[in-house]
C-alpha positions as CSV (number, residue, x, y, z in Angstrom):
1,M,-14.5,-103.6,114.2
2,Y,-17.5,-105.3,115.8
3,N,-19.2,-108.6,115.6
4,K,-22.0,-108.3,113.0
5,N,-23.6,-111.5,114.2
6,E,-24.5,-109.8,117.5
7,V,-26.9,-107.2,116.2
8,P,-30.0,-107.2,113.9
9,Q,-29.9,-106.2,110.3
10,F,-31.2,-102.7,110.7
11,L,-28.4,-101.9,113.2
12,R,-25.8,-103.4,111.0
13,E,-27.0,-101.2,108.1
14,F,-26.8,-98.1,110.3
15,L,-23.2,-98.9,111.5
16,D,-22.1,-99.6,107.9
17,Y,-23.7,-96.4,106.8
18,F,-21.9,-94.4,109.5
19,S,-18.6,-96.1,108.6
20,T,-18.7,-95.9,104.8
21,I,-20.9,-93.0,103.9
22,K,-20.3,-90.7,106.9
23,G,-16.6,-91.8,107.1
24,R,-16.6,-92.1,110.9
25,S,-13.6,-93.7,112.6
26,Q,-13.6,-97.3,113.7
27,N,-13.5,-96.2,117.3
28,T,-16.7,-94.1,116.8
29,V,-18.5,-96.9,115.1
30,K,-17.4,-99.4,117.8
31,S,-18.7,-97.0,120.5
32,Y,-22.1,-96.7,118.7
33,F,-22.2,-100.5,118.4
34,Y,-21.9,-100.9,122.2
35,D,-24.2,-98.0,123.1
36,L,-27.0,-99.1,120.8
37,K,-26.7,-102.7,121.7
38,S,-27.3,-101.6,125.3
39,F,-30.3,-99.6,124.2
40,L,-31.8,-102.7,122.5
41,R,-31.1,-104.8,125.6
42,F,-33.0,-102.3,127.7
43,L,-35.9,-102.3,125.3
44,K,-36.0,-106.1,125.6
45,I,-36.2,-105.8,129.4
46,K,-38.9,-103.1,129.1
47,Q,-40.9,-105.4,126.8
48,G,-40.6,-108.3,129.2
49,L,-38.8,-110.4,126.6
50,V,-36.0,-111.6,128.9
51,P,-36.2,-113.4,132.3
52,D,-35.3,-111.4,135.4
53,S,-32.5,-113.7,136.2
54,I,-30.4,-113.0,133.0
55,V,-27.4,-110.7,133.3
56,F,-27.7,-107.5,131.3
57,E,-24.5,-108.2,129.3
58,D,-25.8,-111.6,128.3
59,I,-29.0,-110.4,126.7
60,D,-29.0,-111.4,123.0
61,V,-30.2,-108.7,120.6
62,A,-29.4,-110.4,117.3
63,D,-33.0,-111.4,116.9
64,F,-34.4,-108.0,117.9
65,D,-37.8,-107.3,116.3
66,E,-37.7,-104.2,114.2
67,D,-41.4,-103.5,115.0
68,I,-40.4,-102.7,118.5
69,I,-38.0,-100.0,117.2
70,K,-40.8,-98.6,114.9
71,T,-43.0,-98.0,118.0
72,T,-40.3,-96.5,120.1
73,A,-41.1,-93.0,121.5
74,L,-39.1,-90.3,123.2
75,Y,-40.2,-91.5,126.7
76,D,-38.7,-94.9,126.0
77,I,-35.3,-93.2,125.3
78,L,-35.7,-91.0,128.4
79,E,-36.4,-94.2,130.5
80,F,-33.3,-95.7,129.1
81,L,-31.1,-92.8,130.1
82,H,-32.8,-92.9,133.6
83,Y,-32.0,-96.6,133.7
84,L,-28.4,-95.9,132.9
85,A,-28.1,-93.3,135.7
86,G,-29.8,-95.5,138.3
87,E,-29.3,-99.2,137.6
88,R,-26.0,-98.9,135.6
89,S,-24.5,-95.9,137.5
90,N,-23.4,-94.2,134.2
91,S,-21.9,-90.8,134.5
92,K,-23.4,-87.8,132.7
93,K,-20.6,-88.0,130.2
94,A,-21.4,-91.6,129.5
95,R,-25.1,-91.0,129.2
96,A,-24.5,-88.0,126.9
97,R,-22.4,-90.2,124.6
98,R,-25.2,-92.8,124.4
99,A,-27.8,-90.1,123.8
100,V,-25.8,-88.9,120.8
101,A,-25.6,-92.4,119.4
102,I,-29.4,-92.9,119.9
103,R,-30.2,-89.5,118.2
104,Q,-28.0,-90.4,115.2
105,F,-29.5,-93.8,115.0
106,F,-33.1,-92.5,114.9
107,K,-32.1,-89.8,112.5
108,Y,-30.9,-92.5,110.1
109,L,-34.1,-94.6,110.6
110,T,-36.1,-91.5,109.8
111,N,-34.2,-90.0,106.9
112,N,-32.8,-93.1,105.3
113,K,-35.3,-95.9,106.0
114,Q,-38.4,-93.7,106.4
115,W,-39.5,-95.6,109.5
116,F,-40.7,-92.4,111.2
117,E,-42.2,-89.1,109.9
118,V,-40.3,-87.3,112.7
119,S,-37.5,-88.9,114.7
120,P,-38.6,-89.7,118.3
121,A,-35.1,-88.5,119.4
122,Q,-35.4,-85.1,117.7
123,N,-36.2,-83.2,120.9
124,L,-33.9,-85.4,123.1
125,E,-31.9,-83.2,125.4
126,M,-28.3,-84.2,126.1
127,P,-27.3,-84.8,129.7
128,K,-25.0,-81.9,130.3
129,D,-21.9,-81.9,132.5
130,K,-19.4,-79.0,132.8
131,P,-16.3,-80.2,131.0
132,P,-13.1,-80.1,133.1
133,L,-10.3,-77.9,131.9
134,P,-7.8,-79.9,129.9
135,K,-4.8,-80.9,131.9
136,A,-1.5,-79.9,130.3
137,L,2.2,-80.1,131.1
138,T,4.1,-77.0,132.0
139,L,6.9,-75.9,129.7
140,E,9.5,-77.3,132.1
141,Q,7.7,-80.6,132.3
142,A,7.4,-80.8,128.5
143,I,11.2,-80.2,128.2
144,S,11.9,-82.9,130.8
145,L,9.7,-85.3,128.9
146,L,11.6,-84.7,125.7
147,S,14.9,-85.2,127.5
148,S,13.7,-88.6,128.7
149,C,14.0,-90.0,125.2
150,D,17.8,-89.9,125.1
151,Y,17.7,-89.2,121.3
152,D,21.4,-88.6,120.9
153,N,22.2,-92.4,121.0
154,N,22.2,-94.7,118.0
155,D,19.1,-96.7,118.9
156,W,16.5,-96.1,116.2
157,K,13.7,-96.8,118.7
158,S,14.8,-94.0,121.0
159,V,15.1,-91.6,118.0
160,R,11.6,-92.7,117.0
161,D,10.3,-92.0,120.5
162,Y,11.8,-88.5,120.5
163,C,10.3,-87.7,117.1
164,V,6.9,-89.0,118.3
165,M,7.1,-86.8,121.4
166,T,8.2,-83.8,119.4
167,F,5.3,-84.1,117.0
168,F,2.8,-84.4,119.8
169,L,4.2,-81.5,121.8
170,N,4.8,-79.1,118.9
171,C,1.9,-79.9,116.5
172,G,-0.9,-81.0,118.8
173,M,-1.7,-84.1,116.7
174,R,-4.3,-86.7,117.8
175,L,-3.0,-90.2,118.5
176,S,-4.8,-91.6,115.5
177,E,-3.4,-88.9,113.3
178,L,0.2,-89.7,114.3
179,V,-0.2,-93.4,114.0
180,G,-1.7,-93.0,110.5
181,L,1.2,-90.9,109.1
182,N,3.1,-92.3,106.1
183,I,6.6,-91.5,105.1
184,H,5.5,-89.5,102.0
185,D,3.0,-87.3,104.0
186,L,5.8,-84.9,104.8
187,K,6.4,-82.3,102.0
188,K,8.7,-79.3,101.6
189,E,8.7,-76.4,99.3
190,K,10.8,-73.3,98.7
191,R,9.8,-70.2,100.7
192,V,9.2,-67.2,98.4
193,D,8.7,-64.4,100.9
194,T,12.1,-64.4,102.5
195,A,15.6,-63.2,101.6
196,V,17.0,-66.5,102.6
197,E,16.8,-68.4,99.3
198,S,17.8,-71.8,100.8
199,E,15.1,-71.8,103.4
200,D,12.4,-74.4,103.0
201,I,8.9,-74.7,104.3
202,Y,8.0,-78.2,105.7
203,Y,4.5,-79.4,106.2
204,I,2.7,-82.6,106.8
205,R,-0.7,-83.9,105.8
206,V,-2.7,-85.5,108.5
207,L,-6.1,-87.3,108.3
208,G,-8.2,-86.1,111.2
209,K,-11.7,-86.9,112.5
210,G,-14.3,-87.7,109.9
211,S,-11.5,-88.4,107.4
212,K,-10.9,-84.7,107.0
213,E,-7.4,-83.9,105.8
214,R,-5.5,-80.8,107.0
215,I,-2.0,-79.5,106.8
216,I,0.3,-78.9,109.8
217,Y,3.4,-76.8,109.2
218,L,6.5,-78.1,111.0
219,N,8.9,-76.0,113.1
220,P,12.7,-76.5,113.2
221,A,12.4,-78.9,116.2
222,C,10.0,-81.2,114.3
223,V,12.1,-81.1,111.1
224,Y,15.2,-82.0,113.0
225,A,13.6,-84.8,114.9
226,H,11.9,-86.1,111.7
227,D,15.1,-86.0,109.6
228,K,17.1,-87.8,112.3
229,Y,14.5,-90.5,112.6
230,I,14.0,-91.0,108.9
231,K,17.7,-91.4,108.3
232,M,17.8,-94.2,110.8
233,R,14.6,-95.6,109.4
234,E,16.3,-95.8,106.0
235,E,19.3,-97.5,107.4
236,L,16.9,-100.1,109.0
237,C,15.2,-100.6,105.6
238,E,18.5,-101.4,104.0
239,Q,19.0,-104.1,106.6
240,K,15.5,-105.6,106.3
241,E,14.2,-106.4,102.8
242,S,10.6,-106.6,104.1
243,L,10.6,-102.9,105.0
244,R,11.1,-101.8,101.4
245,F,7.4,-101.4,100.8
246,E,6.4,-100.4,104.3
247,K,4.8,-96.9,104.0
248,A,4.1,-96.2,107.7
249,M,6.2,-93.4,109.1
250,F,6.5,-94.7,112.6
251,L,7.4,-98.3,112.9
252,S,6.9,-100.7,115.8
253,N,9.6,-102.9,117.2
254,R,8.5,-105.5,114.7
255,C,9.0,-103.0,111.9
256,S,5.3,-102.6,111.0
257,R,3.0,-99.7,111.6
258,I,3.1,-98.8,115.2
259,S,-0.2,-99.1,117.1
260,G,-1.9,-96.5,119.2
261,R,-1.6,-98.7,122.2
262,R,2.1,-99.0,121.8
263,I,2.4,-95.2,121.6
264,E,0.5,-94.9,124.8
265,Q,2.8,-97.4,126.5
266,I,5.9,-95.4,125.3
267,I,4.5,-92.1,126.6
268,A,3.6,-93.8,129.9
269,D,7.2,-95.1,130.3
270,K,8.7,-91.7,129.5
271,L,6.4,-90.0,132.0
272,K,7.6,-92.5,134.6
273,V,11.2,-91.8,133.8
274,C,10.9,-88.1,134.5
275,G,8.7,-88.5,137.6
276,L,5.4,-87.4,135.9
277,D,3.5,-90.6,136.2
278,G,0.4,-90.8,138.4
279,L,-0.4,-87.1,137.7
280,G,-3.2,-87.8,135.2
281,F,-1.0,-87.1,132.1
282,S,-1.5,-89.2,128.9
283,V,-1.0,-89.0,125.2
284,H,-4.1,-86.8,124.7
285,K,-2.7,-84.4,127.4
286,L,0.3,-83.9,125.1
287,R,-2.1,-82.5,122.5
288,H,-3.5,-80.2,125.2
289,T,0.0,-79.2,126.2
290,A,0.8,-78.1,122.6
291,A,-2.4,-76.2,122.3
292,T,-2.0,-74.5,125.6
293,L,1.6,-73.5,125.0
294,M,0.8,-72.1,121.5
295,Y,-2.1,-70.1,122.9
296,R,-0.1,-68.7,125.8
297,N,2.6,-67.7,123.3
298,G,0.2,-65.5,121.3
299,V,-1.3,-67.8,118.7
300,D,-4.7,-66.5,117.6
301,I,-7.6,-68.8,118.7
302,R,-8.9,-69.1,115.1
303,V,-5.5,-70.2,113.9
304,L,-5.2,-72.7,116.7
305,K,-8.6,-74.1,115.7
306,E,-7.2,-74.9,112.2
307,V,-3.9,-76.4,113.7
308,L,-5.9,-78.7,116.0
309,G,-8.5,-79.6,113.4
310,H,-11.4,-78.6,115.5
311,E,-14.8,-78.5,113.9
312,S,-16.1,-75.7,116.0
313,L,-14.3,-72.6,117.5
314,G,-16.2,-73.3,120.7
315,T,-14.1,-76.4,121.2
316,T,-10.9,-74.5,120.8
317,Q,-12.0,-71.7,123.2
318,I,-11.5,-73.9,126.2
319,Y,-7.8,-73.0,125.9
320,T,-8.6,-69.4,126.7
321,H,-10.1,-70.6,130.0
322,V,-7.0,-72.7,130.6
323,A,-4.8,-69.7,130.2
324,N,-7.0,-67.6,132.4
325,E,-7.0,-70.3,135.1
326,Q,-3.2,-70.6,135.0
327,M,-2.8,-66.8,135.2
328,R,-5.1,-66.8,138.3
329,E,-3.1,-69.6,139.9
330,A,0.2,-67.7,139.1
331,V,-1.0,-64.7,141.1
332,N,-2.3,-66.8,143.9
333,N,1.1,-68.6,144.2
334,N,2.9,-65.3,144.8
335,P,4.3,-65.6,148.3
336,L,2.7,-62.2,149.1
337,S,-0.8,-63.4,148.2
338,S,-1.9,-63.9,151.8
339,V,-0.1,-60.8,153.3
340,G,-2.7,-58.5,154.8
341,S,-5.6,-60.8,153.9
342,N,-6.4,-61.4,157.6
343,K,-6.7,-57.7,158.5
């Protein structure tokens, strides 16, 4: 996750606390590691503990004196954020992320280690930047992307790719959630509120941010893609004895759990096949696409929040802005939009 020999004991304790007690993801802990190491490097510069000739990235903080942290005040943190903006050319978004890491760090030192009566970062304001509207594929582009998988052939990898794409575009899963799926996470039960006795309800358990589990119900497209892939996966297991105990749902070409990076490469390749490369689309944009299409098709914003696994309704409400923006663009794209406008 990170090299523990590169940071002092008090920072290792904080990172371990956030990983084990708070249950934060490895990516979050790794980001905090880099952000807080930068903060300690800055404090060393401010204290005159490093020569002017040394490169910022080469400053060693493993021997950092905890007494310097104990005397840190809010203005030291503000100076660091100013340094990031000026000397490091960090964007508002990058500075905001580092500010969050610092605030959590000093909250831990205050509440867990009692180094402060009041956290010096308690009144730290976050650098704010207006978030861009999430970019999403149109319905036509999403269908084209699904068609690029050529799922009717007998290649298990193509069938896998189609299933991956279908889950992203229908369920709005995060990349980490899809990679972490196991074959036994999908469940089915009899539907009791329908006249069709044989109809089943399919759902899948996913592990979201902060190790929070939620259920996503699968529509017929997902069930079809899943069943076709699982059938070929079972045939593959019969051929490879080593796969008997592999629990990962989605396998790599080497028949182990597929990595997030490999999924990103697959999506990039499919985007290129259907002429959608270079337009800013990515794996995460498939999640945005699913959310946007669901909202535009009448899904209540509160239900959408649960489907996406958002902590706050405010996060989900961005899709209302997306829909409004798209409706405005639709009207502006009417060929009659400029008729009479010059009168």
